[in-house]
PAZAPA-4460 file (N, C-alpha, C; in steps of 0.05 Angstrom, whole numbers, plus 32768, in hexadecimal, padded with zeros to 4 digits):
% residues 292
    n_x    n_y    n_z   ca_x   ca_y   ca_z    c_x    c_y    c_z   seq   type   mol
   8494   80A0   7F3F   8477   8094   7F43   846E   8098   7F60     1      M     A
   8456   80A2   7F5D   8451   80AA   7F80   8430   8092   7F85     2      K     A
   8428   808C   7F9D   8417   8084   7F9E   8400   8095   7FB9     3      T     A
   83E9   8096   7FAC   83D4   80AF   7FB9   83C0   809A   7FCB     4      L     A
   83BC   809D   7FE0   83A9   8092   7FF1   839F   80A2   800A     5      S     A
   8382   80A2   8009   837A   80B8   801D   8364   80A9   8028     6      K     A
   835A   80B5   8041   833C   80A6   804D   8330   80C2   8056     7      L     A
   8318   80C0   804A   8306   80DA   804C   82F6   80CE   8062     8      V     A
   82EC   80DE   8078   82D5   80D2   8086   82C3   80E3   8093     9      S     A
   82AA   80DF   808D   8290   80E9   809A   8288   80E4   80AD    10      T     A
   826F   80EB   80BA   8261   80E1   80CD   824F   80C5   80CD    11      S     A
   8250   80BA   80B0   8242   80A1   80AE   8252   8091   8097    12      S     A
   8266   8098   8089   8275   808B   8077   8296   808F   8078    13      V     A
   82A1   807F   8073   82C2   8085   806A   82C4   8080   804B    14      S     A
   82D3   8092   803E   82D6   808E   8023   82F7   808A   801C    15      L     A
   8300   8073   8017   831F   8073   8009   831C   8074   7FF2    16      L     A
   832B   808D   7FE4   8338   808F   7FCD   8351   808C   7FC6    17      V     A
   8356   807E   7FB2   8377   8076   7FB4   8375   807A   7F8E    18      I     A
   838C   808B   7F8A   839B   8084   7F6C   83B5   807F   7F6C    19      T     A
   83B5   806B   7F60   83D7   8059   7F5F   83D0   804B   7F49    20      S     A
   83EB   804E   7F2F   83FF   806A   7F3E   83F3   807C   7F2C    21      P     A
   8405   8096   7F35   8400   80AF   7F28   841A   80B9   7F24    22      V     A
   8427   80BF   7F0D   8439   80CD   7EF9   8437   80E4   7F06    23      L     A
   8445   80FA   7F11   8442   810C   7F15   844C   811A   7EFC    24      I     A
   8465   8115   7EF8   846F   8126   7EDF   846A   811A   7EBE    25      S     A
   8458   8100   7EC2   8455   80F8   7EA6   843B   80FC   7E9C    26      G     A
   842D   80EF   7E82   8414   80F0   7E7C   840B   80D7   7E81    27      S     A
   8413   80C1   7E85   8406   80AB   7E91   83F8   80AF   7EAA    28      H     A
   83DD   809F   7EB0   83D4   80A6   7EC6   83C1   808B   7EC4    29      K     A
   83BA   8083   7EE1   83A2   8073   7EE2   839C   8075   7EFC    30      K     A
   837F   806E   7EFD   836E   8073   7F18   835F   8059   7F21    31      I     A
   8362   804E   7F38   8355   8036   7F43   8342   8048   7F5A    32      N     A
   8324   803F   7F58   831E   8049   7F6C   830F   8036   7F80    33      E     A
   830C   803B   7F96   82FE   8022   7FA7   82DF   8031   7FAC    34      I     A
   82CB   8028   7FA0   82AE   8028   7FAA   82A1   8031   7FBF    35      P     A
   8292   803D   7FC5   828B   804E   7FDF   826D   803C   7FDF    36      V     A
   8268   802A   7FEF   8254   801A   7FF0   8238   8024   7FFD    37      A     A
   823B   8037   8006   8221   8044   8019   822A   805A   8026    38      N     A
   820F   806C   802B   820D   8082   8037   821A   809B   8028    39      S     A
   821B   80B3   803C   821D   80CB   802A   823E   80D8   802E    40      T     A
   8247   80E5   801F   8262   80E7   8018   8262   810A   8015    41      V     A
   8265   8116   802A   825F   812E   8024   8276   813E   8023    42      V     A
   828C   8137   802B   82A6   8140   802E   82B8   813F   8018    43      S     A
   82AC   8127   800D   82C3   811B   7FF3   82C2   8132   7FD8    44      A     A
   82B3   8143   7FD0   82B4   8150   7FB7   82C2   816B   7FC0    45      V     A
   82CC   816A   7FD5   82DC   8187   7FE2   82F5   8176   7FE6    46      N     A
   82FC   815D   7FEB   8311   8154   7FED   8327   8152   7FE2    47      Y     A
   8342   815B   7FE2   835D   8162   7FD4   8373   8151   7FE3    48      M     A
   8379   813B   7FD9   8398   8138   7FE5   83A6   8140   7FE0    49      S     A
   83BD   8145   7FF5   83D7   8157   7FF3   83E8   8159   7FDB    50      P     A
   83E5   813D   7FD3   83F7   813A   7FB9   83E4   8143   7FA1    51      V     A
   83D1   8140   7F9C   83BB   814A   7F87   83C6   8167   7F83    52      A     A
   83C1   8179   7F95   83C5   8194   7F97   83DD   819E   7F85    53      K     A
   83EB   8184   7F8A   840A   8192   7F73   840A   8184   7F56    54      N     A
   83EF   8179   7F4C   83E8   816C   7F36   83D1   8177   7F26    55      S     A
   83D4   8182   7F16   83B5   818A   7F05   83AE   8174   7EFD    56      T     A
   83B9   815E   7EF2   83A3   8144   7EE7   839B   813B   7EFB    57      T     A
   83AA   8135   7F13   83A0   8121   7F2C   8390   8130   7F33    58      S     A
   838E   8147   7F3C   837E   815C   7F43   835C   8151   7F32    59      N     A
   8359   815B   7F1F   8340   8152   7F0F   8338   8134   7F13    60      K     A
   834A   8126   7F10   8345   8103   7F10   8338   8102   7F30    61      T     A
   8343   810A   7F47   8339   8102   7F60   8324   8112   7F62    62      I     A
   8319   812C   7F5A   830A   813B   7F5C   82EE   8129   7F56    63      T     A
   82F0   8120   7F38   82DE   8114   7F2C   82D6   8103   7F33    64      Y     A
   82EA   80F1   7F3E   82E4   80D5   7F4D   82CE   80D7   7F62    65      A     A
   82D7   80EC   7F74   82C8   80F9   7F8D   82A9   8100   7F81    66      A     A
   82AB   810E   7F73   828F   8117   7F62   827C   8106   7F5D    67      V     A
   8289   80F1   7F51   8275   80DA   7F41   826B   80C7   7F5A    68      T     A
   8280   80C3   7F6F   827A   80B3   7F88   825F   80C7   7F97    69      T     A
   825F   80DE   7F97   824C   80F4   7FA3   8237   80EC   7F99    70      T     A
   8234   80F0   7F79   821C   80F7   7F6C   820B   80D4   7F6F    71      V     A
   821D   80C0   7F6F   8213   80A8   7F76   8206   80A4   7F8F    72      S     A
   8213   80AD   7FA4   820E   80AE   7FC3   81F0   80C2   7FC3    73      T     A
   81F5   80D3   7FB4   81DD   80E3   7FB1   81BC   80D8   7FAC    74      N     A
   81C0   80CB   7F9D   81A9   80BA   7F8C   81A5   80A5   7FA1    75      N     A
   81B6   8096   7FAE   81B1   8088   7FC3   81A2   8096   7FE0    76      A     A
   81B0   80A7   7FE4   81A1   80BF   8000   8185   80C3   7FF2    77      N     A
   8180   80CA   7FDB   8161   80D2   7FD3   8151   80BC   7FD7    78      Y     A
   8159   80A5   7FCB   814B   808D   7FD7   814A   8085   7FF2    79      A     A
   815D   8089   8002   8158   808A   801C   8144   8097   8029    80      V     A
   814B   80AF   8020   8138   80C9   802D   811F   80BF   8025    81      D     A
   8113   80BC   8009   80F6   80B4   8005   80F1   8096   8017    82      A     A
   8100   8088   8017   80F3   8073   8028   80EC   807F   8043    83      A     A
   8100   808A   8050   80F9   809A   806B   80E0   80A8   806A    84      A     A
   80D9   80B9   8058   80C8   80C9   8057   80AB   80BB   8058    85      K     A
   80AA   809E   8044   8098   8092   8043   808E   807F   8059    86      K     A
   80A6   8076   8064   80A5   8069   8082   8095   8079   8096    87      A     A
   8099   8093   8096   8098   80A6   80A9   8079   80AF   80A7    88      F     A
   806B   80B1   808C   8052   80B4   8081   8043   809C   8089    89      E     A
   804D   8083   8085   803D   8068   808A   8035   8068   80A9    90      V     A
   8046   8071   80BE   8050   8072   80DA   8031   8088   80E4    91      K     A
   8034   809F   80D7   8020   80B0   80DB   8005   80A9   80D5    92      M     A
   8003   809E   80BC   7FE8   8098   80B0   7FDC   807D   80C5    93      V     A
   7FEC   8066   80D0   7FE6   8055   80DF   7FD8   8062   80FF    94      I     A
   7FED   8077   8103   7FEB   807F   811C   7FCA   808C   8118    95      R     A
   7FC5   809D   8108   7FA9   80A8   80FF   7F98   8093   8107    96      E     A
   7F9D   807F   80F1   7F8B   8064   80EC   7F84   8064   810F    97      A     A
   7F99   805C   811B   7F91   8056   813A   7F7E   8065   814C    98      S     A
   7F85   8082   8142   7F78   8092   8156   7F5A   8091   8151    99      G     A
   7F57   8092   8131   7F3E   8092   812D   7F2C   8079   8136   100      I     A
   7F3A   8060   812E   7F30   8048   813B   7F25   8047   8158   101      Y     A
   7F37   8057   8165   7F31   8055   8187   7F1B   8063   8188   102      D     A
   7F18   8081   817D   7F0A   8095   8187   7EF0   8090   8175   103      S     A
   7EE9   807E   8164   7ECA   8075   8156   7EC3   8057   8166   104      M     A
   7ED7   8055   8179   7ED4   8035   8188   7ECD   801E   8176   105      R     A
   7ED5   8019   815D   7ED0   800A   8149   7EDC   7FF1   8152   106      L     A
   7EE8   7FE8   8167   7EF3   7FD3   8176   7ED8   7FC7   817C   107      G     A
   7EC4   7FD2   8189   7EAD   7FC6   8195   7EA0   7FBB   8182   108      R     A
   7EA2   7FC3   8167   7E8D   7FC0   8158   7E96   7FA5   8147   109      T     A
   7EB5   7FA0   814D   7EBB   7F81   8143   7ED2   7F8B   812E   110      G     A
   7ECD   7FA0   8124   7EE1   7FAB   810B   7F00   7F9E   8119   111      L     A
   7F15   7F8D   810D   7F29   7F8B   810F   7F39   7FA5   810C   112      N     A
   7F4E   7FAA   8120   7F5E   7FC9   8121   7F71   7FC1   8104   113      Q     A
   7F7B   7FB2   8102   7F91   7FAE   80EB   7F7E   7FB8   80CD   114      K     A
   7F65   7FA8   80CE   7F50   7FAE   80B8   7F53   7FC6   80AF   115      A     A
   7F4B   7FD6   80C4   7F43   7FF5   80C5   7F62   8003   80C1   116      F     A
   7F72   7FF8   80C5   7F90   8006   80C9   7F9A   8003   80A7   117      E     A
   7F94   7FF0   8099   7F9B   7FE8   8082   7F86   7FF8   806A   118      Y     A
   7F71   7FF9   8079   7F5D   8005   806A   7F5E   8026   8062   119      A     A
   7F6D   802C   8079   7F71   8046   807C   7F8A   8050   806F   120      W     A
   7FA1   8044   806E   7FB8   8045   805C   7FB3   803C   8041   121      R     A
   7FA4   8033   8038   7F99   8030   8017   7F85   8049   8017   122      G     A
   7F74   8050   8021   7F61   8067   8019   7F75   807D   801D   123      Y     A
   7F86   8081   802D   7F97   8094   8029   7FAA   809D   8013   124      H     A
   7FB2   8083   800A   7FC3   8084   7FF0   7FB2   8087   7FD9   125      N     A
   7F9A   8079   7FD6   7F87   807C   7FC0   7F7E   809F   7FBE   126      L     A
   7F81   80AA   7FD4   7F6F   80C5   7FD5   7F8D   80DD   7FC9   127      L     A
   7FA6   80D1   7FD2   7FBE   80DD   7FCC   7FBF   80DD   7FB3   128      K     A
   7FBE   80C6   7F9D   7FB4   80C5   7F89   7FA2   80D0   7F72   129      K     A
   7F88   80D6   7F82   7F77   80E4   7F75   7F5D   80D1   7F6C   130      G     A
   7F62   80B5   7F75   7F4C   80A0   7F6B   7F3B   809F   7F75   131      I     A
   7F37   80AB   7F90   7F1B   80A6   7F9D   7F12   80C2   7F9A   132      V     A
   7EF6   80C2   7F8D   7EE7   80D6   7F84   7ED9   80DD   7F9D   133      Q     A
   7ECD   80C7   7FB2   7EB7   80CE   7FC2   7ECE   80C7   7FD6   134      K     A
   7ED4   80DA   7FE8   7EE8   80D7   7FFD   7ED9   80DB   8014   135      S     A
   7EC1   80E3   801B   7EB8   80D8   8035   7EAB   80C8   803B   136      N     A
   7EB5   80AF   8034   7EA8   8094   803E   7EBE   807E   8035   137      V     A
   7EC0   806A   8044   7ECA   805D   8046   7EC4   803D   804D   138      L     A
   7EC3   802B   803C   7EB5   8014   8045   7EC8   7FF4   8047   139      S     A
   7EC3   7FEA   805A   7ED9   7FD0   8066   7EC6   7FBC   806E   140      I     A
   7ECF   7FAB   805C   7EC5   7F8D   8062   7ED8   7F82   806B   141      C     A
   7ED9   7F73   8084   7EEA   7F65   809B   7EE3   7F48   8097   142      D     A
   7EF3   7F36   808C   7EF4   7F1D   8084   7F04   7F10   8097   143      F     A
   7F09   7F1D   80AB   7F13   7F0C   80C6   7EFF   7F06   80D7   144      T     A
   7EE5   7F0C   80D0   7ECE   7F07   80DE   7EC2   7EF4   80D1   145      Q     A
   7EAC   7EE9   80E4   7E99   7ECE   80DC   7E83   7EDC   80CC   146      S     A
   7E79   7ED4   80BC   7E66   7EDC   80A9   7E4D   7EDE   80C0   147      S     A
   7E4D   7ED3   80D3   7E37   7ED5   80E4   7E35   7EF1   80F2   148      R     A
   7E4D   7F03   80EB   7E56   7F20   80F6   7E4E   7F2F   80E2   149      R     A
   7E45   7F48   80EF   7E44   7F60   80DC   7E5F   7F6E   80D4   150      K     A
   7E6B   7F5F   80C3   7E8A   7F6B   80BC   7E89   7F7E   80A4   151      R     A
   7E74   7F8A   809A   7E79   7FA1   8084   7E73   7FBD   8098   152      L     A
   7E88   7FCD   8094   7E84   7FEB   809D   7E87   7FFE   808C   153      Y     A
   7E77   8013   808C   7E76   8029   8079   7E79   803E   8092   154      V     A
   7E8E   8051   808C   7E96   8063   809B   7E96   807C   8090   155      I     A
   7E86   8095   809B   7E8C   80AE   808E   7EA4   80B8   809E   156      D     A
   7EBC   80B8   808D   7ED4   80C2   809F   7ED5   80DE   809F   157      V     A
   7EC5   80EE   8097   7EC1   810F   809B   7EB9   810E   80B4   158      T     A
   7EAB   8106   80C0   7E9E   8109   80D4   7EA6   80EF   80EC   159      H     A
   7EB3   80E4   80E2   7EBB   80CA   80FA   7EA2   80BC   8103   160      R     A
   7E91   80B2   80EB   7E78   80A8   80FA   7E74   808B   80E9   161      K     A
   7E70   807A   80F3   7E68   805B   80E7   7E48   8066   80DB   162      L     A
   7E44   805D   80BE   7E2E   8061   80B4   7E17   804D   80B2   163      L     A
   7E25   8036   80AC   7E1A   8018   80AD   7E2A   8008   80B5   164      Y     A
   7E26   7FF2   80C5   7E33   7FDB   80CC   7E24   7FC5   80C6   165      N     A
   7E28   7FB0   80B2   7E12   7F9A   80B2   7E24   7F83   80A2   166      T     A
   7E15   7F6D   8099   7E19   7F56   8093   7E27   7F54   8073   167      Y     A
   7E38   7F47   806E   7E40   7F46   8050   7E4A   7F26   8052   168      V     A
   7E42   7F1E   8038   7E46   7EFF   802F   7E5B   7EFF   8024   169      A     A
   7E70   7EEA   8021   7E89   7EE0   8011   7E85   7ECA   7FFE   170      H     A
   7E94   7EC8   7FEA   7E92   7EB5   7FDA   7E90   7E9B   7FDF   171      G     A
   7E81   7E8D   7FD5   7E76   7E71   7FDF   7E8B   7E5D   7FDE   172      M     A
   7EA6   7E62   7FD3   7EBC   7E52   7FCD   7ED0   7E5C   7FDF   173      N     A
   7EC8   7E73   7FEC   7EE3   7E80   8000   7EE4   7E77   801B   174      S     A
   7EC7   7E67   801F   7ECB   7E59   803D   7EAC   7E55   8045   175      G     A
   7EA8   7E4A   805E   7E89   7E49   8069   7E84   7E5C   8075   176      V     A
   7E8A   7E65   8094   7E84   7E73   80A3   7E95   7E86   80A3   177      E     A
   7EB1   7E85   8099   7EC6   7E97   8092   7ECF   7E99   807E   178      Y     A
   7ED7   7EB0   8070   7EE5   7EAE   8059   7F01   7EB3   805C   179      A     A
   7F15   7E93   8050   7F30   7E96   8053   7F3C   7E93   8039   180      T     A
   7F2E   7E8F   8023   7F37   7E86   800C   7F2E   7E9E   7FF5   181      S     A
   7F3D   7EAE   7FE3   7F38   7EC2   7FD6   7F4A   7EBE   7FB4   182      F     A
   7F3A   7EC9   7FA9   7F44   7EC6   7F8D   7F36   7EE1   7F79   183      S     A
   7F47   7EE4   7F63   7F42   7EF3   7F51   7F35   7EE9   7F37   184      N     A
   7F34   7ECC   7F3D   7F33   7EC1   7F19   7F14   7EBE   7F18   185      Q     A
   7F0D   7EC1   7EFC   7EF0   7EBD   7EF4   7EE9   7E9D   7EFE   186      P     A
   7ECD   7E98   7F00   7EC3   7E84   7F0B   7ECD   7E77   7F26   187      E     A
   7EDB   7E82   7F31   7EE7   7E76   7F4C   7ED3   7E7A   7F62   188      S     A
   7EBE   7E8B   7F63   7EA7   7E8E   7F72   7EB3   7E99   7F94   189      F     A
   7ECA   7EA8   7F8B   7EDA   7EAB   7FA8   7ED6   7EC9   7FAB   190      K     A
   7ED6   7EDB   7FC5   7EDC   7EF2   7FC5   7EF6   7EF8   7FBD   191      S     A
   7EFB   7F12   7FB9   7F19   7F1C   7FAC   7F1D   7F36   7FC5   192      S     A
   7F38   7F33   7FD0   7F44   7F42   7FE3   7F47   7F60   7FD7   193      L     A
   7F4D   7F71   7FE3   7F57   7F8D   7FDD   7F42   7FA3   7FDA   194      G     A
   7F4F   7FBC   7FD0   7F43   7FD0   7FC9   7F34   7FD8   7FB0   195      F     A
   7F17   7FDF   7FB1   7F02   7FE6   7F9D   7EF9   8000   7F9C   196      Y     A
   7EF7   8007   7F81   7EEB   8027   7F7E   7ECD   8023   7F77   197      L     A
   7EB7   8029   7F8B   7EA1   8026   7F81   7E97   8038   7F6A   198      T     A
   7E87   8025   7F5D   7E7D   803E   7F41   7E62   803D   7F3D   199      S     A
   7E54   803B   7F2A   7E37   8040   7F26   7E2A   802B   7F31   200      R     A
   7E0B   8032   7F3A   7DF8   8026   7F3D   7DE5   8015   7F26   201      S     A
   7DD8   7FFD   7F2B   7DC9   7FF6   7F18   7DB6   7FE5   7F20   202      Y     A
   7DA6   7FDE   7F10   7D8F   7FC3   7F14   7D93   7FAC   7F03   203      K     A
   7D99   7F97   7F10   7D9A   7F80   7F04   7D92   7F6B   7F0A   204      G     A
   7D99   7F51   7F05   7D89   7F38   7F12   7D85   7F32   7F34   205      R     A
   7D96   7F4A   7F42   7D9D   7F44   7F5B   7D8B   7F63   7F69   206      N     A
   7D7F   7F72   7F57   7D72   7F8C   7F5C   7D88   7F97   7F5E   207      G     A
   7D86   7FAC   7F6D   7D9A   7FC6   7F6F   7DB4   7FC0   7F74   208      L     A
   7DC7   7FC5   7F64   7DE3   7FB8   7F63   7DF2   7FCF   7F63   209      S     A
   7E0B   7FC8   7F71   7E23   7FE0   7F6D   7E3A   7FD7   7F62   210      L     A
   7E45   7FE1   7F47   7E56   7FD2   7F3C   7E73   7FDD   7F46   211      K     A
   7E8B   7FCF   7F50   7EA1   7FD8   7F5A   7EB5   7FCD   7F4B   212      I     A
   7ECF   7FDF   7F49   7EE5   7FDF   7F36   7EF9   7FCF   7F50   213      I     A
   7F0D   7FBE   7F46   7F20   7FB4   7F55   7F39   7FC0   7F4C   214      G     A
   7F46   7FC9   7F5C   7F5E   7FDF   7F5F   7F77   7FCB   7F5D   215      L     A
   7F76   7FBA   7F67   7F91   7FAB   7F6E   7F9A   7F93   7F5B   216      E     A
   7FAC   7F94   7F4A   7FAF   7F80   7F32   7FBA   7F6A   7F47   217      K     A
   7FA6   7F56   7F33   7FB6   7F33   7F3F   7F9C   7F32   7F55   218      G     A
   7F91   7F42   7F60   7F82   7F3B   7F77   7F63   7F42   7F74   219      Y     A
   7F55   7F53   7F68   7F43   7F5D   7F62   7F3F   7F66   7F44   220      N     A
   7F50   7F71   7F34   7F4E   7F7E   7F1B   7F3B   7F71   7F0F   221      D     A
   7F32   7F56   7F11   7F23   7F49   7EFA   7F03   7F4A   7F0A   222      L     A
   7EFC   7F5B   7F19   7EE3   7F5D   7F26   7ED6   7F61   7F0F   223      A     A
   7ED2   7F77   7F00   7EBE   7F7C   7EF2   7EBD   7F62   7ED6   224      A     A
   7ED1   7F56   7ECE   7ECB   7F40   7EC2   7EC0   7F2D   7ECB   225      K     A
   7EC2   7F27   7EE7   7EB4   7F13   7EF2   7E97   7F1B   7EFB   226      R     A
   7E92   7F36   7EF9   7E7B   7F3E   7EFC   7E6F   7F40   7F1E   227      N     A
   7E8A   7F48   7F28   7E8B   7F4B   7F46   7E7D   7F66   7F55   228      I     A
   7E66   7F62   7F62   7E5C   7F7E   7F61   7E4D   7F7C   7F88   229      V     A
   7E4A   7F97   7F8B   7E3C   7F92   7FA7   7E1C   7F96   7FA6   230      L     A
   7E0B   7F7C   7FAC   7DF1   7F82   7FAD   7DE1   7F7C   7FC4   231      H     A
   7DC9   7F76   7FC6   7DB9   7F70   7FDC   7DAE   7F4F   7FD3   232      G     A
   7DAB   7F42   7FEB   7DA7   7F23   7FE8   7D96   7F1F   7FFD   233      A     A
   7D7E   7F04   7FFA   7D72   7F02   8014   7D82   7EE6   801C   234      D     A
   7D9A   7EE2   801C   7DA5   7EC5   8025   7DBC   7ED7   8038   235      Y     A
   7DBB   7EF1   8041   7DC9   7F02   8052   7DBA   7F0E   8062   236      I     A
   7DBE   7F09   807D   7DAF   7F1E   8090   7DA0   7F0D   80A3   237      G     A
   7D94   7F17   80BE   7D8D   7F09   80D6   7D79   7EF8   80CE   238      N     A
   7D6A   7EF8   80B5   7D53   7EEA   80B9   7D5B   7ED0   80AB   239      E     A
   7D74   7ED0   8097   7D78   7EB0   8084   7D8D   7EAC   80A1   240      Y     A
   7D99   7EB9   80B4   7DAC   7EA8   80C4   7D9C   7E97   80D5   241      L     A
   7D84   7EA7   80E2   7D6F   7E9A   80F6   7D65   7E7C   80EB   242      N     A
   7D5F   7E7D   80CD   7D55   7E6B   80C1   7D64   7E59   80B7   243      N     A
   7D79   7E5B   80B1   7D8E   7E3F   80AE   7DA6   7E43   80BD   244      N     A
   7DAB   7E51   80CC   7DC4   7E46   80E3   7DDA   7E55   80D7   245      G     A
   7DDA   7E5A   80C0   7DF1   7E6A   80AE   7DEE   7E7B   809B   246      E     A
   7DFB   7E8E   8094   7DFE   7EA2   8080   7DFF   7E94   8066   247      M     A
   7DF4   7EA0   804F   7DF7   7E9A   8036   7E0C   7EA5   802E   248      G     A
   7E15   7E9A   8019   7E2D   7EA3   8007   7E2D   7EAC   7FEC   249      R     A
   7E39   7EBA   7FE0   7E33   7EC7   7FC7   7E45   7EB1   7FB1   250      S     A
   7E4C   7EBC   7F9A   7E52   7EB4   7F83   7E75   7EC6   7F81   251      L     A
   7E78   7EDA   7F95   7E8F   7EE5   7F92   7E8B   7F04   7F9B   252      G     A
   7E71   7F09   7F99   7E66   7F24   7F9D   7E69   7F2F   7FBB   253      C     A
   7E60   7F44   7FBF   7E5A   7F4E   7FDC   7E46   7F52   7FDC   254      A     A
   7E33   7F3C   7FE6   7E18   7F40   7FEB   7E0F   7F45   800C   255      A     A
   7DFC   7F5C   8009   7DFD   7F6C   8029   7DDC   7F5F   8025   256      I     A
   7DC9   7F63   8043   7DB5   7F67   8041   7DA0   7F75   8031   257      P     A
   7D85   7F6C   8028   7D79   7F7E   8015   7D6F   7F96   8021   258      T     A
   7D6C   7F98   803F   7D62   7FAE   804D   7D72   7FC3   804F   259      Q     A
   7D8A   7FC0   804D   7D9F   7FDB   804A   7DA5   7FDE   802F   260      V     A
   7DA2   7FCC   801D   7DB2   7FCC   8006   7DB3   7FE5   7FFD   261      N     A
   7D97   7FF5   7FF6   7D90   800C   7FE4   7DA4   8023   7FFB   262      P     A
   7DA9   8022   800A   7DAC   8039   8020   7DCC   803A   8017   263      K     A
   7DDA   8020   8022   7DF8   801E   801D   7E02   8023   8001   264      I     A
   7DF1   801A   7FED   7DFC   8024   7FD2   7DF5   8041   7FCE   265      I     A
   7DE3   804B   7FD8   7DE0   806E   7FD3   7DFB   807A   7FE0   266      K     A
   7E04   8070   7FF9   7E17   8078   8008   7E34   8075   7FFE   267      S     A
   7E37   8060   7FEF   7E54   805E   7FE6   7E5E   805C   7FCA   268      I     A
   7E4B   805A   7FBA   7E46   805D   7F9E   7E56   8075   7F8A   269      K     A
   7E66   8073   7F7B   7E6F   808B   7F69   7E8C   8090   7F72   270      N     A
   7E9C   807F   7F81   7EB6   8086   7F7E   7EBF   8085   7F9D   271      G     A
   7EB7   8077   7FAA   7EBE   8073   7FCA   7ED0   8056   7FC8   272      S     A
   7EE2   8051   7FD8   7EEF   8041   7FE1   7EE3   802A   7FF2   273      A     A
   7EE5   8014   7FEA   7EDE   7FF8   7FF5   7EF2   7FE6   7FFC   274      L     A
   7EF8   7FDE   800C   7F0D   7FCE   8014   7F04   7FB2   8028   275      F     A
   7F11   7F9E   8014   7F07   7F82   801E   7F23   7F73   8029   276      M     A
   7F22   7F71   804A   7F39   7F6B   8052   7F3A   7F4D   8060   277      Y     A
   7F4E   7F43   805C   7F56   7F2C   806D   7F73   7F26   806C   278      Y     A
   7F83   7F1E   8083   7FA1   7F25   8083   7FB3   7F0D   8076   279      P     A
   7FAF   7F0F   8059   7FC2   7EFF   8050   7FD8   7F0F   8049   280      A     A
   7FEF   7F00   804C   800D   7F0E   8052   8010   7F14   803B   281      K     A
   800E   7F04   8023   8019   7F0A   800A   8005   7F26   7FFB   282      K     A
   7FEF   7F24   8002   7FE3   7F3D   7FF7   7FE9   7F56   8009   283      Y     A
   7FEC   7F53   801E   7FED   7F70   802F   800B   7F76   802C   284      L     A
   8020   7F6C   8023   803A   7F71   801D   8040   7F7B   8007   285      S     A
   802B   7F73   7FF1   802B   7F7D   7FD5   8020   7F86   7FC7   286      S     A
   8008   7F8F   7FD9   7FF3   7FA3   7FD1   7FFA   7FC2   7FC6   287      S     A
   7FFA   7FC8   7FAF   8001   7FDF   7FA4   7FF3   7FF6   7FB2   288      A     A
   7FD5   7FF5   7FBF   7FCC   800E   7FCB   7FD2   800E   7FE3   289      V     A
   7FD5   7FF4   7FEE   7FE1   7FFC   800D   7FFB   8005   8014   290      I     A
   800D   7FF6   8001   8028   8002   8000   802C   8018   7FEF   291      N     A
   8021   8026   7FDF   8021   8035   7FCA   802D   804F   7FDB   292      G     A
***
């Protein structure tokens, strides 16, 4: 009876294959394997112990154990490679967003840089999946800003041009001057975070309005059920602010000044991306659109 022990090393891992005991002359055999927990085993498939070379049975057993380990490790390598590629892609998208943000001088308009970076990441992922039909425009509502500020941005991404920058109301239960609380639930009268896809325009009780489709499950996918739309309102804008000292609030809709409402709806309707941002950690870490 003989015991076989061999240490196989590569640049990133050591593989210890042990066969114990092996009866060279008998029919009885038993293989105990020590699992490899991590990284790539390149040389394991080709490795052959000196003792195994003299035994057909042992040869097959050791080679099989090595191949099994390698296949399992290759699957792990594929996952690592995919994660590395994704991390690199995210890094490049953020770098691109930062460059656009600076070149367009969006900081001077008050737009939060993180809001733009997350918007650009989500827009990038929606484009890859073919969800955005109208790719030349991206709209961002930056809820880190006061409702007294012009916090809605409509950007021509093709020509790197800011088309519109205006006021937008938040839901009455999301906050007073600032929106700090958000919900996806009917009758909450709160704004909902995340990415939307614009749909068709129509005339309703608020005049010309725009249907929007919530793309984020658990965050805004009940927008249609809640009748959340973009529309014009006389309780948002300079005149209302001057007369009342604060902006009006909606029942959850994205309400904008009536003077610019028709132009903005015409610019963004029928399949463009609309992003409503607030630095909520849970949302940012779990958003399937941003992290997709």
